[in-house]
CHARMM internal coordinates of N, CA and C (Angstrom, degrees):
IC EDIT
DIST 1 N 1 CA 1.4441
DIST 1 CA 1 C 1.5173
ANGL 1 N 1 CA 1 C 109.02
DIST 1 C 2 N 1.3159
ANGL 1 CA 1 C 2 N 116.46
DIHE 1 N 1 CA 1 C 2 N 132.46
DIST 2 N 2 CA 1.4488
ANGL 1 C 2 N 2 CA 121.67
DIHE 1 CA 1 C 2 N 2 CA 177.83
DIST 2 CA 2 C 1.5153
ANGL 2 N 2 CA 2 C 110.70
DIHE 1 C 2 N 2 CA 2 C -109.96
DIST 2 C 3 N 1.2980
ANGL 2 CA 2 C 3 N 114.93
DIHE 2 N 2 CA 2 C 3 N 176.81
DIST 3 N 3 CA 1.4631
ANGL 2 C 3 N 3 CA 121.92
DIHE 2 CA 2 C 3 N 3 CA -179.34
DIST 3 CA 3 C 1.5175
ANGL 3 N 3 CA 3 C 108.50
DIHE 2 C 3 N 3 CA 3 C -129.70
DIST 3 C 4 N 1.3176
ANGL 3 CA 3 C 4 N 114.69
DIHE 3 N 3 CA 3 C 4 N 148.18
DIST 4 N 4 CA 1.4571
ANGL 3 C 4 N 4 CA 120.95
DIHE 3 CA 3 C 4 N 4 CA 178.41
DIST 4 CA 4 C 1.5249
ANGL 4 N 4 CA 4 C 107.29
DIHE 3 C 4 N 4 CA 4 C -126.23
DIST 4 C 5 N 1.3258
ANGL 4 CA 4 C 5 N 116.68
DIHE 4 N 4 CA 4 C 5 N 131.83
DIST 5 N 5 CA 1.4629
ANGL 4 C 5 N 5 CA 121.95
DIHE 4 CA 4 C 5 N 5 CA 177.00
DIST 5 CA 5 C 1.5272
ANGL 5 N 5 CA 5 C 106.83
DIHE 4 C 5 N 5 CA 5 C -108.50
DIST 5 C 6 N 1.3293
ANGL 5 CA 5 C 6 N 115.40
DIHE 5 N 5 CA 5 C 6 N 120.38
DIST 6 N 6 CA 1.4598
ANGL 5 C 6 N 6 CA 122.20
DIHE 5 CA 5 C 6 N 6 CA -177.60
DIST 6 CA 6 C 1.5295
ANGL 6 N 6 CA 6 C 107.95
DIHE 5 C 6 N 6 CA 6 C -105.90
DIST 6 C 7 N 1.3361
ANGL 6 CA 6 C 7 N 115.85
DIHE 6 N 6 CA 6 C 7 N 131.09
DIST 7 N 7 CA 1.4607
ANGL 6 C 7 N 7 CA 122.41
DIHE 6 CA 6 C 7 N 7 CA -175.13
DIST 7 CA 7 C 1.5168
ANGL 7 N 7 CA 7 C 108.83
DIHE 6 C 7 N 7 CA 7 C -132.68
DIST 7 C 8 N 1.3314
ANGL 7 CA 7 C 8 N 116.16
DIHE 7 N 7 CA 7 C 8 N 131.28
DIST 8 N 8 CA 1.4570
ANGL 7 C 8 N 8 CA 119.78
DIHE 7 CA 7 C 8 N 8 CA 178.17
DIST 8 CA 8 C 1.5234
ANGL 8 N 8 CA 8 C 109.54
DIHE 7 C 8 N 8 CA 8 C -154.06
DIST 8 C 9 N 1.3147
ANGL 8 CA 8 C 9 N 116.01
DIHE 8 N 8 CA 8 C 9 N 139.75
DIST 9 N 9 CA 1.4693
ANGL 8 C 9 N 9 CA 120.06
DIHE 8 CA 8 C 9 N 9 CA 170.88
DIST 9 CA 9 C 1.5138
ANGL 9 N 9 CA 9 C 109.83
DIHE 8 C 9 N 9 CA 9 C -154.05
DIST 9 C 10 N 1.3337
ANGL 9 CA 9 C 10 N 114.49
DIHE 9 N 9 CA 9 C 10 N 158.26
DIST 10 N 10 CA 1.4550
ANGL 9 C 10 N 10 CA 121.07
DIHE 9 CA 9 C 10 N 10 CA 175.53
DIST 10 CA 10 C 1.5147
ANGL 10 N 10 CA 10 C 108.55
DIHE 9 C 10 N 10 CA 10 C -146.87
DIST 10 C 11 N 1.3281
ANGL 10 CA 10 C 11 N 116.27
DIHE 10 N 10 CA 10 C 11 N 128.49
DIST 11 N 11 CA 1.4527
ANGL 10 C 11 N 11 CA 123.12
DIHE 10 CA 10 C 11 N 11 CA 174.50
DIST 11 CA 11 C 1.5252
ANGL 11 N 11 CA 11 C 107.46
DIHE 10 C 11 N 11 CA 11 C -122.88
DIST 11 C 12 N 1.3239
ANGL 11 CA 11 C 12 N 116.55
DIHE 11 N 11 CA 11 C 12 N -177.33
DIST 12 N 12 CA 1.4597
ANGL 11 C 12 N 12 CA 120.33
DIHE 11 CA 11 C 12 N 12 CA 177.73
DIST 12 CA 12 C 1.5254
ANGL 12 N 12 CA 12 C 111.83
DIHE 11 C 12 N 12 CA 12 C -62.39
DIST 12 C 13 N 1.3292
ANGL 12 CA 12 C 13 N 116.88
DIHE 12 N 12 CA 12 C 13 N -31.45
DIST 13 N 13 CA 1.4627
ANGL 12 C 13 N 13 CA 120.52
DIHE 12 CA 12 C 13 N 13 CA -172.73
DIST 13 CA 13 C 1.5286
ANGL 13 N 13 CA 13 C 115.12
DIHE 12 C 13 N 13 CA 13 C -109.76
DIST 13 C 14 N 1.3329
ANGL 13 CA 13 C 14 N 118.51
DIHE 13 N 13 CA 13 C 14 N -11.95
DIST 14 N 14 CA 1.4665
ANGL 13 C 14 N 14 CA 118.66
DIHE 13 CA 13 C 14 N 14 CA -178.00
DIST 14 CA 14 C 1.5211
ANGL 14 N 14 CA 14 C 111.14
DIHE 13 C 14 N 14 CA 14 C -155.82
DIST 14 C 15 N 1.3265
ANGL 14 CA 14 C 15 N 113.93
DIHE 14 N 14 CA 14 C 15 N 163.38
DIST 15 N 15 CA 1.4611
ANGL 14 C 15 N 15 CA 120.61
DIHE 14 CA 14 C 15 N 15 CA 177.16
DIST 15 CA 15 C 1.5198
ANGL 15 N 15 CA 15 C 108.22
DIHE 14 C 15 N 15 CA 15 C -151.78
DIST 15 C 16 N 1.3400
ANGL 15 CA 15 C 16 N 115.10
DIHE 15 N 15 CA 15 C 16 N 151.96
DIST 16 N 16 CA 1.4574
ANGL 15 C 16 N 16 CA 120.02
DIHE 15 CA 15 C 16 N 16 CA 178.40
DIST 16 CA 16 C 1.5157
ANGL 16 N 16 CA 16 C 108.53
DIHE 15 C 16 N 16 CA 16 C -153.64
DIST 16 C 17 N 1.3046
ANGL 16 CA 16 C 17 N 115.46
DIHE 16 N 16 CA 16 C 17 N 144.72
DIST 17 N 17 CA 1.4563
ANGL 16 C 17 N 17 CA 121.52
DIHE 16 CA 16 C 17 N 17 CA 176.18
DIST 17 CA 17 C 1.5213
ANGL 17 N 17 CA 17 C 106.95
DIHE 16 C 17 N 17 CA 17 C -147.26
DIST 17 C 18 N 1.3367
ANGL 17 CA 17 C 18 N 116.79
DIHE 17 N 17 CA 17 C 18 N 131.10
DIST 18 N 18 CA 1.4604
ANGL 17 C 18 N 18 CA 119.79
DIHE 17 CA 17 C 18 N 18 CA -179.68
DIST 18 CA 18 C 1.5182
ANGL 18 N 18 CA 18 C 110.00
DIHE 17 C 18 N 18 CA 18 C -158.00
DIST 18 C 19 N 1.3258
ANGL 18 CA 18 C 19 N 115.66
DIHE 18 N 18 CA 18 C 19 N 159.22
DIST 19 N 19 CA 1.4577
ANGL 18 C 19 N 19 CA 123.26
DIHE 18 CA 18 C 19 N 19 CA 176.27
DIST 19 CA 19 C 1.5214
ANGL 19 N 19 CA 19 C 107.36
DIHE 18 C 19 N 19 CA 19 C -129.75
DIST 19 C 20 N 1.3250
ANGL 19 CA 19 C 20 N 116.00
DIHE 19 N 19 CA 19 C 20 N 132.01
DIST 20 N 20 CA 1.4609
ANGL 19 C 20 N 20 CA 122.04
DIHE 19 CA 19 C 20 N 20 CA -179.73
DIST 20 CA 20 C 1.5233
ANGL 20 N 20 CA 20 C 108.75
DIHE 19 C 20 N 20 CA 20 C -118.60
DIST 20 C 21 N 1.3206
ANGL 20 CA 20 C 21 N 117.10
DIHE 20 N 20 CA 20 C 21 N 129.10
DIST 21 N 21 CA 1.4607
ANGL 20 C 21 N 21 CA 122.17
DIHE 20 CA 20 C 21 N 21 CA 177.05
DIST 21 CA 21 C 1.5178
ANGL 21 N 21 CA 21 C 109.08
DIHE 20 C 21 N 21 CA 21 C -93.90
DIST 21 C 22 N 1.3329
ANGL 21 CA 21 C 22 N 116.28
DIHE 21 N 21 CA 21 C 22 N 133.17
DIST 22 N 22 CA 1.4585
ANGL 21 C 22 N 22 CA 122.18
DIHE 21 CA 21 C 22 N 22 CA -178.92
DIST 22 CA 22 C 1.5293
ANGL 22 N 22 CA 22 C 108.77
DIHE 21 C 22 N 22 CA 22 C -126.64
DIST 22 C 23 N 1.3149
ANGL 22 CA 22 C 23 N 115.49
DIHE 22 N 22 CA 22 C 23 N 142.58
DIST 23 N 23 CA 1.4596
ANGL 22 C 23 N 23 CA 120.74
DIHE 22 CA 22 C 23 N 23 CA -176.54
DIST 23 CA 23 C 1.5234
ANGL 23 N 23 CA 23 C 113.01
DIHE 22 C 23 N 23 CA 23 C -75.16
DIST 23 C 24 N 1.3425
ANGL 23 CA 23 C 24 N 117.03
DIHE 23 N 23 CA 23 C 24 N -29.57
DIST 24 N 24 CA 1.4654
ANGL 23 C 24 N 24 CA 118.93
DIHE 23 CA 23 C 24 N 24 CA -176.62
DIST 24 CA 24 C 1.5184
ANGL 24 N 24 CA 24 C 110.69
DIHE 23 C 24 N 24 CA 24 C -142.85
DIST 24 C 25 N 1.3265
ANGL 24 CA 24 C 25 N 115.21
DIHE 24 N 24 CA 24 C 25 N 170.66
DIST 25 N 25 CA 1.4585
ANGL 24 C 25 N 25 CA 121.13
DIHE 24 CA 24 C 25 N 25 CA -176.31
DIST 25 CA 25 C 1.5263
ANGL 25 N 25 CA 25 C 112.18
DIHE 24 C 25 N 25 CA 25 C -64.70
DIST 25 C 26 N 1.3121
ANGL 25 CA 25 C 26 N 117.49
DIHE 25 N 25 CA 25 C 26 N -37.50
DIST 26 N 26 CA 1.4662
ANGL 25 C 26 N 26 CA 120.57
DIHE 25 CA 25 C 26 N 26 CA -179.27
DIST 26 CA 26 C 1.5259
ANGL 26 N 26 CA 26 C 111.18
DIHE 25 C 26 N 26 CA 26 C -62.72
DIST 26 C 27 N 1.3235
ANGL 26 CA 26 C 27 N 117.24
DIHE 26 N 26 CA 26 C 27 N -44.60
DIST 27 N 27 CA 1.4652
ANGL 26 C 27 N 27 CA 121.19
DIHE 26 CA 26 C 27 N 27 CA 178.27
DIST 27 CA 27 C 1.5296
ANGL 27 N 27 CA 27 C 110.63
DIHE 26 C 27 N 27 CA 27 C -64.40
DIST 27 C 28 N 1.3286
ANGL 27 CA 27 C 28 N 116.40
DIHE 27 N 27 CA 27 C 28 N -39.03
DIST 28 N 28 CA 1.4667
ANGL 27 C 28 N 28 CA 120.44
DIHE 27 CA 27 C 28 N 28 CA 179.02
DIST 28 CA 28 C 1.5309
ANGL 28 N 28 CA 28 C 110.82
DIHE 27 C 28 N 28 CA 28 C -65.31
DIST 28 C 29 N 1.3191
ANGL 28 CA 28 C 29 N 117.38
DIHE 28 N 28 CA 28 C 29 N -42.19
DIST 29 N 29 CA 1.4599
ANGL 28 C 29 N 29 CA 120.69
DIHE 28 CA 28 C 29 N 29 CA 178.71
DIST 29 CA 29 C 1.5250
ANGL 29 N 29 CA 29 C 111.46
DIHE 28 C 29 N 29 CA 29 C -64.64
DIST 29 C 30 N 1.3080
ANGL 29 CA 29 C 30 N 117.78
DIHE 29 N 29 CA 29 C 30 N -38.81
DIST 30 N 30 CA 1.4653
ANGL 29 C 30 N 30 CA 121.17
DIHE 29 CA 29 C 30 N 30 CA 178.18
DIST 30 CA 30 C 1.5267
ANGL 30 N 30 CA 30 C 110.51
DIHE 29 C 30 N 30 CA 30 C -64.30
DIST 30 C 31 N 1.3312
ANGL 30 CA 30 C 31 N 116.54
DIHE 30 N 30 CA 30 C 31 N -44.92
DIST 31 N 31 CA 1.4668
ANGL 30 C 31 N 31 CA 120.97
DIHE 30 CA 30 C 31 N 31 CA 178.24
DIST 31 CA 31 C 1.5287
ANGL 31 N 31 CA 31 C 109.79
DIHE 30 C 31 N 31 CA 31 C -63.81
DIST 31 C 32 N 1.3245
ANGL 31 CA 31 C 32 N 117.50
DIHE 31 N 31 CA 31 C 32 N -41.57
DIST 32 N 32 CA 1.4631
ANGL 31 C 32 N 32 CA 122.66
DIHE 31 CA 31 C 32 N 32 CA 178.08
DIST 32 CA 32 C 1.5279
ANGL 32 N 32 CA 32 C 110.35
DIHE 31 C 32 N 32 CA 32 C -57.51
DIST 32 C 33 N 1.3287
ANGL 32 CA 32 C 33 N 117.06
DIHE 32 N 32 CA 32 C 33 N -46.59
DIST 33 N 33 CA 1.4635
ANGL 32 C 33 N 33 CA 121.08
DIHE 32 CA 32 C 33 N 33 CA -179.12
DIST 33 CA 33 C 1.5264
ANGL 33 N 33 CA 33 C 111.46
DIHE 32 C 33 N 33 CA 33 C -63.62
DIST 33 C 34 N 1.3291
ANGL 33 CA 33 C 34 N 117.12
DIHE 33 N 33 CA 33 C 34 N -42.83
DIST 34 N 34 CA 1.4678
ANGL 33 C 34 N 34 CA 120.77
DIHE 33 CA 33 C 34 N 34 CA 179.69
DIST 34 CA 34 C 1.5285
ANGL 34 N 34 CA 34 C 110.90
DIHE 33 C 34 N 34 CA 34 C -64.14
DIST 34 C 35 N 1.3243
ANGL 34 CA 34 C 35 N 117.05
DIHE 34 N 34 CA 34 C 35 N -43.80
DIST 35 N 35 CA 1.4584
ANGL 34 C 35 N 35 CA 120.23
DIHE 34 CA 34 C 35 N 35 CA -178.98
DIST 35 CA 35 C 1.5259
ANGL 35 N 35 CA 35 C 111.63
DIHE 34 C 35 N 35 CA 35 C -71.02
DIST 35 C 36 N 1.3133
ANGL 35 CA 35 C 36 N 117.10
DIHE 35 N 35 CA 35 C 36 N -32.84
DIST 36 N 36 CA 1.4678
ANGL 35 C 36 N 36 CA 121.33
DIHE 35 CA 35 C 36 N 36 CA 175.21
DIST 36 CA 36 C 1.5280
ANGL 36 N 36 CA 36 C 109.76
DIHE 35 C 36 N 36 CA 36 C -60.10
DIST 36 C 37 N 1.3193
ANGL 36 CA 36 C 37 N 117.04
DIHE 36 N 36 CA 36 C 37 N -43.78
DIST 37 N 37 CA 1.4651
ANGL 36 C 37 N 37 CA 121.21
DIHE 36 CA 36 C 37 N 37 CA 178.40
DIST 37 CA 37 C 1.5276
ANGL 37 N 37 CA 37 C 111.07
DIHE 36 C 37 N 37 CA 37 C -64.16
DIST 37 C 38 N 1.3291
ANGL 37 CA 37 C 38 N 117.68
DIHE 37 N 37 CA 37 C 38 N -40.56
DIST 38 N 38 CA 1.4664
ANGL 37 C 38 N 38 CA 120.68
DIHE 37 CA 37 C 38 N 38 CA 177.41
DIST 38 CA 38 C 1.5181
ANGL 38 N 38 CA 38 C 110.95
DIHE 37 C 38 N 38 CA 38 C -62.53
DIST 38 C 39 N 1.3204
ANGL 38 CA 38 C 39 N 115.92
DIHE 38 N 38 CA 38 C 39 N -39.89
DIST 39 N 39 CA 1.4612
ANGL 38 C 39 N 39 CA 120.57
DIHE 38 CA 38 C 39 N 39 CA 178.99
DIST 39 CA 39 C 1.5229
ANGL 39 N 39 CA 39 C 110.95
DIHE 38 C 39 N 39 CA 39 C -63.63
DIST 39 C 40 N 1.3181
ANGL 39 CA 39 C 40 N 116.85
DIHE 39 N 39 CA 39 C 40 N -43.35
DIST 40 N 40 CA 1.4674
ANGL 39 C 40 N 40 CA 121.08
DIHE 39 CA 39 C 40 N 40 CA 179.08
DIST 40 CA 40 C 1.5249
ANGL 40 N 40 CA 40 C 110.70
DIHE 39 C 40 N 40 CA 40 C -63.84
DIST 40 C 41 N 1.3235
ANGL 40 CA 40 C 41 N 117.78
DIHE 40 N 40 CA 40 C 41 N -34.07
DIST 41 N 41 CA 1.4671
ANGL 40 C 41 N 41 CA 120.37
DIHE 40 CA 40 C 41 N 41 CA 176.93
DIST 41 CA 41 C 1.5321
ANGL 41 N 41 CA 41 C 111.48
DIHE 40 C 41 N 41 CA 41 C -71.45
DIST 41 C 42 N 1.3283
ANGL 41 CA 41 C 42 N 117.44
DIHE 41 N 41 CA 41 C 42 N -31.29
DIST 42 N 42 CA 1.4627
ANGL 41 C 42 N 42 CA 121.33
DIHE 41 CA 41 C 42 N 42 CA -177.58
DIST 42 CA 42 C 1.5277
ANGL 42 N 42 CA 42 C 112.46
DIHE 41 C 42 N 42 CA 42 C -79.93
DIST 42 C 43 N 1.3486
ANGL 42 CA 42 C 43 N 116.43
DIHE 42 N 42 CA 42 C 43 N -34.45
DIST 43 N 43 CA 1.4660
ANGL 42 C 43 N 43 CA 121.31
DIHE 42 CA 42 C 43 N 43 CA -176.65
DIST 43 CA 43 C 1.5263
ANGL 43 N 43 CA 43 C 107.88
DIHE 42 C 43 N 43 CA 43 C -131.15
DIST 43 C 44 N 1.3249
ANGL 43 CA 43 C 44 N 117.00
DIHE 43 N 43 CA 43 C 44 N 127.85
DIST 44 N 44 CA 1.4602
ANGL 43 C 44 N 44 CA 121.97
DIHE 43 CA 43 C 44 N 44 CA -179.70
DIST 44 CA 44 C 1.5315
ANGL 44 N 44 CA 44 C 110.17
DIHE 43 C 44 N 44 CA 44 C -69.68
DIST 44 C 45 N 1.3386
ANGL 44 CA 44 C 45 N 118.60
DIHE 44 N 44 CA 44 C 45 N 110.84
DIST 45 N 45 CA 1.4658
ANGL 44 C 45 N 45 CA 120.46
DIHE 44 CA 44 C 45 N 45 CA -176.57
DIST 45 CA 45 C 1.5206
ANGL 45 N 45 CA 45 C 114.18
DIHE 44 C 45 N 45 CA 45 C -69.52
DIST 45 C 46 N 1.3216
ANGL 45 CA 45 C 46 N 118.54
DIHE 45 N 45 CA 45 C 46 N -16.13
DIST 46 N 46 CA 1.4676
ANGL 45 C 46 N 46 CA 119.86
DIHE 45 CA 45 C 46 N 46 CA -179.28
DIST 46 CA 46 C 1.5215
ANGL 46 N 46 CA 46 C 111.82
DIHE 45 C 46 N 46 CA 46 C -71.19
DIST 46 C 47 N 1.3285
ANGL 46 CA 46 C 47 N 117.29
DIHE 46 N 46 CA 46 C 47 N -15.72
DIST 47 N 47 CA 1.4641
ANGL 46 C 47 N 47 CA 121.71
DIHE 46 CA 46 C 47 N 47 CA -179.98
DIST 47 CA 47 C 1.5231
ANGL 47 N 47 CA 47 C 112.26
DIHE 46 C 47 N 47 CA 47 C -104.11
DIST 47 C 48 N 1.3260
ANGL 47 CA 47 C 48 N 117.65
DIHE 47 N 47 CA 47 C 48 N 8.31
DIST 48 N 48 CA 1.4592
ANGL 47 C 48 N 48 CA 121.49
DIHE 47 CA 47 C 48 N 48 CA -169.82
DIST 48 CA 48 C 1.5164
ANGL 48 N 48 CA 48 C 113.67
DIHE 47 C 48 N 48 CA 48 C -120.79
DIST 48 C 49 N 1.3250
ANGL 48 CA 48 C 49 N 113.75
DIHE 48 N 48 CA 48 C 49 N 161.27
DIST 49 N 49 CA 1.4515
ANGL 48 C 49 N 49 CA 121.42
DIHE 48 CA 48 C 49 N 49 CA 163.00
DIST 49 CA 49 C 1.5290
ANGL 49 N 49 CA 49 C 105.09
DIHE 48 C 49 N 49 CA 49 C -79.88
DIST 49 C 50 N 1.3297
ANGL 49 CA 49 C 50 N 117.45
DIHE 49 N 49 CA 49 C 50 N 127.52
DIST 50 N 50 CA 1.4647
ANGL 49 C 50 N 50 CA 120.92
DIHE 49 CA 49 C 50 N 50 CA -174.93
DIST 50 CA 50 C 1.5228
ANGL 50 N 50 CA 50 C 110.44
DIHE 49 C 50 N 50 CA 50 C -120.42
DIST 50 C 51 N 1.3350
ANGL 50 CA 50 C 51 N 115.23
DIHE 50 N 50 CA 50 C 51 N 135.73
DIST 51 N 51 CA 1.4608
ANGL 50 C 51 N 51 CA 122.88
DIHE 50 CA 50 C 51 N 51 CA 170.80
DIST 51 CA 51 C 1.5166
ANGL 51 N 51 CA 51 C 105.73
DIHE 50 C 51 N 51 CA 51 C -111.79
DIST 51 C 52 N 1.3327
ANGL 51 CA 51 C 52 N 116.79
DIHE 51 N 51 CA 51 C 52 N 121.97
DIST 52 N 52 CA 1.4689
ANGL 51 C 52 N 52 CA 121.15
DIHE 51 CA 51 C 52 N 52 CA -177.11
DIST 52 CA 52 C 1.5319
ANGL 52 N 52 CA 52 C 108.84
DIHE 51 C 52 N 52 CA 52 C -129.40
DIST 52 C 53 N 1.3248
ANGL 52 CA 52 C 53 N 115.42
DIHE 52 N 52 CA 52 C 53 N 92.84
DIST 53 N 53 CA 1.4625
ANGL 52 C 53 N 53 CA 123.44
DIHE 52 CA 52 C 53 N 53 CA 179.73
DIST 53 CA 53 C 1.5253
ANGL 53 N 53 CA 53 C 108.52
DIHE 52 C 53 N 53 CA 53 C -114.68
DIST 53 C 54 N 1.3295
ANGL 53 CA 53 C 54 N 118.09
DIHE 53 N 53 CA 53 C 54 N 166.41
DIST 54 N 54 CA 1.4721
ANGL 53 C 54 N 54 CA 119.65
DIHE 53 CA 53 C 54 N 54 CA -179.65
DIST 54 CA 54 C 1.5330
ANGL 54 N 54 CA 54 C 114.33
DIHE 53 C 54 N 54 CA 54 C -58.62
DIST 54 C 55 N 1.3459
ANGL 54 CA 54 C 55 N 118.19
DIHE 54 N 54 CA 54 C 55 N -32.46
DIST 55 N 55 CA 1.4585
ANGL 54 C 55 N 55 CA 119.97
DIHE 54 CA 54 C 55 N 55 CA -178.35
DIST 55 CA 55 C 1.5307
ANGL 55 N 55 CA 55 C 113.13
DIHE 54 C 55 N 55 CA 55 C -121.47
DIST 55 C 56 N 1.3387
ANGL 55 CA 55 C 56 N 117.09
DIHE 55 N 55 CA 55 C 56 N 14.98
DIST 56 N 56 CA 1.4597
ANGL 55 C 56 N 56 CA 121.99
DIHE 55 CA 55 C 56 N 56 CA 178.20
DIST 56 CA 56 C 1.5163
ANGL 56 N 56 CA 56 C 109.46
DIHE 55 C 56 N 56 CA 56 C -150.17
DIST 56 C 57 N 1.3267
ANGL 56 CA 56 C 57 N 115.63
DIHE 56 N 56 CA 56 C 57 N 128.15
DIST 57 N 57 CA 1.4619
ANGL 56 C 57 N 57 CA 121.19
DIHE 56 CA 56 C 57 N 57 CA 171.26
DIST 57 CA 57 C 1.5198
ANGL 57 N 57 CA 57 C 106.12
DIHE 56 C 57 N 57 CA 57 C -129.51
DIST 57 C 58 N 1.3256
ANGL 57 CA 57 C 58 N 116.17
DIHE 57 N 57 CA 57 C 58 N 121.94
DIST 58 N 58 CA 1.4519
ANGL 57 C 58 N 58 CA 119.74
DIHE 57 CA 57 C 58 N 58 CA -179.41
DIST 58 CA 58 C 1.5078
ANGL 58 N 58 CA 58 C 111.24
DIHE 57 C 58 N 58 CA 58 C -140.60
DIST 58 C 59 N 1.3174
ANGL 58 CA 58 C 59 N 115.79
DIHE 58 N 58 CA 58 C 59 N 154.78
DIST 59 N 59 CA 1.4583
ANGL 58 C 59 N 59 CA 120.69
DIHE 58 CA 58 C 59 N 59 CA 177.19
DIST 59 CA 59 C 1.5139
ANGL 59 N 59 CA 59 C 109.67
DIHE 58 C 59 N 59 CA 59 C -145.78
DIST 59 C 60 N 1.3471
ANGL 59 CA 59 C 60 N 114.60
DIHE 59 N 59 CA 59 C 60 N 146.78
DIST 60 N 60 CA 1.4526
ANGL 59 C 60 N 60 CA 121.37
DIHE 59 CA 59 C 60 N 60 CA 178.97
DIST 60 CA 60 C 1.5169
ANGL 60 N 60 CA 60 C 108.87
DIHE 59 C 60 N 60 CA 60 C -137.05
DIST 60 C 61 N 1.3147
ANGL 60 CA 60 C 61 N 115.82
DIHE 60 N 60 CA 60 C 61 N 126.61
DIST 61 N 61 CA 1.4655
ANGL 60 C 61 N 61 CA 122.33
DIHE 60 CA 60 C 61 N 61 CA 174.06
DIST 61 CA 61 C 1.5220
ANGL 61 N 61 CA 61 C 106.19
DIHE 60 C 61 N 61 CA 61 C -111.70
DIST 61 C 62 N 1.3161
ANGL 61 CA 61 C 62 N 116.08
DIHE 61 N 61 CA 61 C 62 N 93.26
DIST 62 N 62 CA 1.4623
ANGL 61 C 62 N 62 CA 120.86
DIHE 61 CA 61 C 62 N 62 CA -175.62
DIST 62 CA 62 C 1.5314
ANGL 62 N 62 CA 62 C 112.20
DIHE 61 C 62 N 62 CA 62 C -65.22
DIST 62 C 63 N 1.3100
ANGL 62 CA 62 C 63 N 116.88
DIHE 62 N 62 CA 62 C 63 N -33.19
DIST 63 N 63 CA 1.4649
ANGL 62 C 63 N 63 CA 121.15
DIHE 62 CA 62 C 63 N 63 CA -179.19
DIST 63 CA 63 C 1.5300
ANGL 63 N 63 CA 63 C 111.26
DIHE 62 C 63 N 63 CA 63 C -64.42
DIST 63 C 64 N 1.3269
ANGL 63 CA 63 C 64 N 116.72
DIHE 63 N 63 CA 63 C 64 N -43.29
DIST 64 N 64 CA 1.4648
ANGL 63 C 64 N 64 CA 121.60
DIHE 63 CA 63 C 64 N 64 CA -178.81
DIST 64 CA 64 C 1.5283
ANGL 64 N 64 CA 64 C 112.70
DIHE 63 C 64 N 64 CA 64 C -92.11
DIST 64 C 65 N 1.3252
ANGL 64 CA 64 C 65 N 117.90
DIHE 64 N 64 CA 64 C 65 N -11.58
DIST 65 N 65 CA 1.4602
ANGL 64 C 65 N 65 CA 121.03
DIHE 64 CA 64 C 65 N 65 CA -179.27
DIST 65 CA 65 C 1.5221
ANGL 65 N 65 CA 65 C 112.53
DIHE 64 C 65 N 65 CA 65 C 76.06
DIST 65 C 66 N 1.3239
ANGL 65 CA 65 C 66 N 117.69
DIHE 65 N 65 CA 65 C 66 N 26.76
DIST 66 N 66 CA 1.4607
ANGL 65 C 66 N 66 CA 122.72
DIHE 65 CA 65 C 66 N 66 CA -179.23
DIST 66 CA 66 C 1.5271
ANGL 66 N 66 CA 66 C 109.82
DIHE 65 C 66 N 66 CA 66 C -105.08
DIST 66 C 67 N 1.3239
ANGL 66 CA 66 C 67 N 115.76
DIHE 66 N 66 CA 66 C 67 N 149.50
DIST 67 N 67 CA 1.4557
ANGL 66 C 67 N 67 CA 119.89
DIHE 66 CA 66 C 67 N 67 CA 175.04
DIST 67 CA 67 C 1.5286
ANGL 67 N 67 CA 67 C 109.02
DIHE 66 C 67 N 67 CA 67 C -154.00
DIST 67 C 68 N 1.2984
ANGL 67 CA 67 C 68 N 115.75
DIHE 67 N 67 CA 67 C 68 N 164.98
DIST 68 N 68 CA 1.4515
ANGL 67 C 68 N 68 CA 120.98
DIHE 67 CA 67 C 68 N 68 CA 174.87
DIST 68 CA 68 C 1.5107
ANGL 68 N 68 CA 68 C 110.55
DIHE 67 C 68 N 68 CA 68 C -171.36
DIST 68 C 69 N 1.3300
ANGL 68 CA 68 C 69 N 115.35
DIHE 68 N 68 CA 68 C 69 N 155.72
DIST 69 N 69 CA 1.4542
ANGL 68 C 69 N 69 CA 119.80
DIHE 68 CA 68 C 69 N 69 CA 175.74
DIST 69 CA 69 C 1.5297
ANGL 69 N 69 CA 69 C 110.45
DIHE 68 C 69 N 69 CA 69 C -157.71
DIST 69 C 70 N 1.2908
ANGL 69 CA 69 C 70 N 114.67
DIHE 69 N 69 CA 69 C 70 N 157.26
DIST 70 N 70 CA 1.4604
ANGL 69 C 70 N 70 CA 122.73
DIHE 69 CA 69 C 70 N 70 CA 169.65
DIST 70 CA 70 C 1.5202
ANGL 70 N 70 CA 70 C 105.88
DIHE 69 C 70 N 70 CA 70 C -137.72
DIST 70 C 71 N 1.3283
ANGL 70 CA 70 C 71 N 116.77
DIHE 70 N 70 CA 70 C 71 N 136.18
DIST 71 N 71 CA 1.4614
ANGL 70 C 71 N 71 CA 120.27
DIHE 70 CA 70 C 71 N 71 CA -179.06
DIST 71 CA 71 C 1.5207
ANGL 71 N 71 CA 71 C 109.92
DIHE 70 C 71 N 71 CA 71 C -145.57
DIST 71 C 72 N 1.3278
ANGL 71 CA 71 C 72 N 115.19
DIHE 71 N 71 CA 71 C 72 N 158.00
DIST 72 N 72 CA 1.4601
ANGL 71 C 72 N 72 CA 121.84
DIHE 71 CA 71 C 72 N 72 CA 176.77
DIST 72 CA 72 C 1.5287
ANGL 72 N 72 CA 72 C 107.91
DIHE 71 C 72 N 72 CA 72 C -110.00
DIST 72 C 73 N 1.3301
ANGL 72 CA 72 C 73 N 116.06
DIHE 72 N 72 CA 72 C 73 N 128.64
DIST 73 N 73 CA 1.4578
ANGL 72 C 73 N 73 CA 123.02
DIHE 72 CA 72 C 73 N 73 CA 174.32
DIST 73 CA 73 C 1.5178
ANGL 73 N 73 CA 73 C 108.52
DIHE 72 C 73 N 73 CA 73 C -115.44
DIST 73 C 74 N 1.3167
ANGL 73 CA 73 C 74 N 117.14
DIHE 73 N 73 CA 73 C 74 N 140.78
DIST 74 N 74 CA 1.4582
ANGL 73 C 74 N 74 CA 121.16
DIHE 73 CA 73 C 74 N 74 CA 173.97
DIST 74 CA 74 C 1.5253
ANGL 74 N 74 CA 74 C 108.83
DIHE 73 C 74 N 74 CA 74 C -91.69
DIST 74 C 75 N 1.3203
ANGL 74 CA 74 C 75 N 116.20
DIHE 74 N 74 CA 74 C 75 N 136.16
DIST 75 N 75 CA 1.4722
ANGL 74 C 75 N 75 CA 120.67
DIHE 74 CA 74 C 75 N 75 CA 177.63
DIST 75 CA 75 C 1.5120
ANGL 75 N 75 CA 75 C 110.69
DIHE 74 C 75 N 75 CA 75 C -75.53
END
COOR INIT
IC SEED 1 N 1 CA 1 C
IC BUILD
């Protein structure tokens, strides 16, 4: 069984979407943590609605029209 880490965000000035395949849960969790930090740097979480679960981190800033998420899916 493999793991897939899905990452997507969109702000006024940039957007990114990518999928990373990981061989095991530990690698997927490490990638999840790194991408979560990138998302927090791209979008200020203090202005957003935030979902913070063990395998999903997402944020939405309805006022600015920005959003982003990173999640882990099992294959």
